[in-house]
N, C-alpha and C positions, 0 to 999 in steps of 0.2 A: 504493500500500500504506500509506504513512504517513498520507495524508489519510483513508483508510478507518478506520484504527485510531484516529487522534486524534479523529475525529468520533464514533466508537463510544464511546470512553472518555469524551468530554465529555457525550454523551447519557446515558450510564449513571452519570455523576458519579463516575468512578473516579479515584483519586489519581494524580498525575504524568501526567495525560492528554497534556500537551505533549511528553512523552518517548516515548510509544508509537510504535513504528516507527523510533525513532532509537537507543535503547539499551534493554537489557533492564530490565524493572521487575518488581515482585512479581506482576503478572498478565499480562505480555507478555514472552515469551522469544524472543530473536533468536539464530538460528544461521546465521551466514554462513560463507564459505570461510575467514575468518581465525580461526574458532573450531575447537576440537576437536569433530569430529562422528563420532567412532568409535563402535563398538557399546557400549563401556562408558559413554560419555556418554549415549547413548539409554537404556540400562538404569538408569543412575544418576540424573543430573541431570534429564533430561526426564521420566522416570517419576515422580520425587518431585514435580516441578513440577505435573504434570497430575492427580496424585492428591489434591491439596489440595481442601478443601471449597469449593464455590461460595459467592461472597459474597451471592448472592440469585438470584431467579428471572430467567431470561434474561440472566444475567451470566456470561460465559464467560472462561476463561483462553485466551490465544492463543499458539500456537507458530508462529513465522515462520521458514521455512527458505529462505534465498536461495541462488541459484546451484545449483539441484538437479542440474545436469549434473556437478557435482563432489561430490555427496552419495553416499557409498559405498553400494552395493547391499545390503551386509550390514547397514548401519544402517537402510536403508529396510525391510528384512525385519523388523527388530526393532520397527518402528513399527506393524506391521499390527495386532497385538492391542491395544496401547494406544489406537489411533485408534478401534477398534471398541468397546472396553470403556468408555472415558470420553468418548464422543461427546456425552453429555448435559451435560457441564460444560466441554468443551474444543473449540476450533476450531484447525485446522491450515491454514496458508497457505503454499503452495509457490510459489516464483518461479523461473522458468527460461526458456530460449529455446525449448523444445519440450516438449510433454506426454510425448513418448517418453522423456524423461529420468527419468520415474518408472516404477517397476516396475508391472506390470499390477495387482497387488493393491492398491497405493495409488491408482493412477489411477482404478480403478473406484469408489473411495470419495470422489472429488473432483468438483467442478464445474469444468470447464475454461473459462476466460475468455481468449479470444485478443485481443491488443491489437496495434495497428499498431507496427512497429518504429520506433525513433527514427532519423532521418536524421543520422548523425554528421557528414557533410561540411558540412551547412548549419547545424549547431548548435555550431560550435567555440566561439564567444564564450560561449554559455550554459554549456557544460561547464567552461570555464576559470573562469568566475565561480562556478560551483557548488563547485569545489574550492578557491576562493580562491587561484588561481595568482598568484604574484608576477611582476612584469615581464611582465604580460599582453601588452603591445604588442610585446614582443620575441619572443613565441612565434610563429614563422613558419609558413607553410602547409606547408613541408617537414617541420618538426618534427611538426606535427599529422598529416600523412599517415603519417609513420612510426609514431606511436602508434596510429593507427586501424588500420593494416595489421597490427600486432602483435596488437592486441586482437581482430581479426576482427569478428564480429557480436555479440560479448559485451559488453554495456554495463557490466557489473560489472568486467570486466577492464580496460576503458577507464578507468573511474573510479579503479581501484586504481593503474594505471600513472601517471595524472596526479597522484595523491596522492604517489606515490613521487618523481616529478620535483619536485613542489612541496616536499616535505620536505627533499630533498637541497639544493636551491637556496636554500631559506629558511635552512637551517643554515649553508651556506657563504657566504651573502649574495653570491651571484654570479648574473649574468644567464644564462639558459639558452642553450646552444649546440646546434647540430645534432649535433655529435659526442657531446656529453654526453648528450643525449636518446637517441641511438642506442645508446650504451653501457648506459644505465640500462634502457631498454625491451627490450634484447636479453638482459638478465640473467635468470636463472631466477627463479621465484617466490620472493622473498626470505623470505616467511613460513615456508617449509619449512626453511630453512637457518640462520636466525638463532638458533633455540633450540639447534641443534647447536653452533654457535660459542660460545654462552653456556655450555653444559655443559662444553665442552672448556676454556674459560677458567677455569672453576671447578674443573677437574681432577676432575670427577665422572664416573667411569668408567661406572657403571650408567646414569645419565641420558643420557650420550653414546651408549651402545649402544642405548638405547631410542629416542632421536631418530633415529639412523641407520636403525633398523628401520622407523620411521614413514616416513622419506623413501623407503626401498626399496618400501614398500607403495604409495606414491603412483605408482609406475611408472617411477622413475628407474633406469637401468642403472648398472653399476659405474663406467664411464668418465664417464657423465653426472654422477654425484654428485661425482667428483673435480674435473671442470672447473667445475661449478657452484659448488662450495665455494670454489674458488680465486677465482672472480669475485666472489662474495658477500663473501668475506673482504677483498678489495681495496676493495670499496665500503663495507662496514659493520663490518669487523673492528676489533679493538682496536689502538690505536697502540703499545701496550706491547710492547717488544722480545721479552720472554719468551713472550708470546702469539703473536706473529708466527712466532717460531722453532718453537713447538709445532705450529702448523698446517702449516708447511712440512715438519716432520719426518713428520707423518702423511701428507701428500701424497707425499713421497719414498718412504716405506715402502710405501704403497699402489700407486704406479705400478710399483715394482720387483716387487711381488707380482703385479700385473696382467700384466707382461711374462713372468712365469713361468707364465701360464695360469690363475691363480686369479682368477675373476671372480664368485664367489658372495658373498652377504651375510655368510656365516660368515667368509670371508676378510677382508672389510671390518671386521667387528666385532673380529676378531683384531688388525687393524692399530690400531684405536682403543685396545684394551687394551694392546697392546705399546707404543704411543707414550706413553700416560699412565703406564704402569708404569715405563718408562725415566725419565720426568720425576720420578717419586717417588723412584726409586732414586738419581738423580743429586743429590738434595738430602740431603747428609750433614752432621752436625755438624762444625764445624771443630776439628781436633785441636790440642791445645796443642803449641807447638814443643818440640823436644827440650831437656832440661835445664831447662825452665821451672819445674819443681817440685823441682829439686835432685837429680834422678836422673841419674847419669852413665851414658849408654848407649854411650859410645865404648870401644873396646878398651883394656885396661889396658896401660900401657907409656909410654915417653917420647913426648912430642909430636913428630911428624915435622917 
């Protein structure tokens, strides 16, 4: 995909041709699983991008959607008309493990190019080099097998997991261990939960509720969200005591509610609201000590 886009951009003498396929530019928009790909993004950002006037004859704007198996169907439905209306100035490139990941309306508008899958087992060194993994020689076959088994047949998931391991060990400046790799790669997809942690740390009730709803729509159940949030908070949460206490208050309130049979998203949203409101109400101005301004509040009479 990158080679195709960069050669196209070079041939057409487009600006920033070396970045096409690597990051979004003025004429090439990337939408991967780490981006917001909800229906509002399609109706807003994508629609505005493809409506811009073409820079010249046979010069197209490109929209690249990676990991279409996680691309919501409602967003795919929203692409039907834009793909048809702006086909004269825009090209869409979908990347996935199966053409069945696209809804029929989009699939019928595309040319399907099947490619041989990459053999993960025999390309360990190439993948580790690709993500610039530190302590490469210390990355054992057992660690590699664990990451590959978690990723399944999805190359994008494999690369994301390797980058997660890389980032953590680069930050900690520690050699990878099998236990550490197993913990990291068994963790839920951290992109879904870090925005929720950030919103809670900012005491932003509205944004926290929105992030919780976003996670729920991704298919997580009530108990999955709580267990995942606890794991992600341990790995990526703030070290500040007040933030740690806040997250644990939310988890305690939520598990108590769960034990009472409340397993809906409304219940979880209420727990977020309750926890953050308690936090706000607990922050009160410190009152001046008695008599500090010369007001005698003790009963009249002799001093006992």
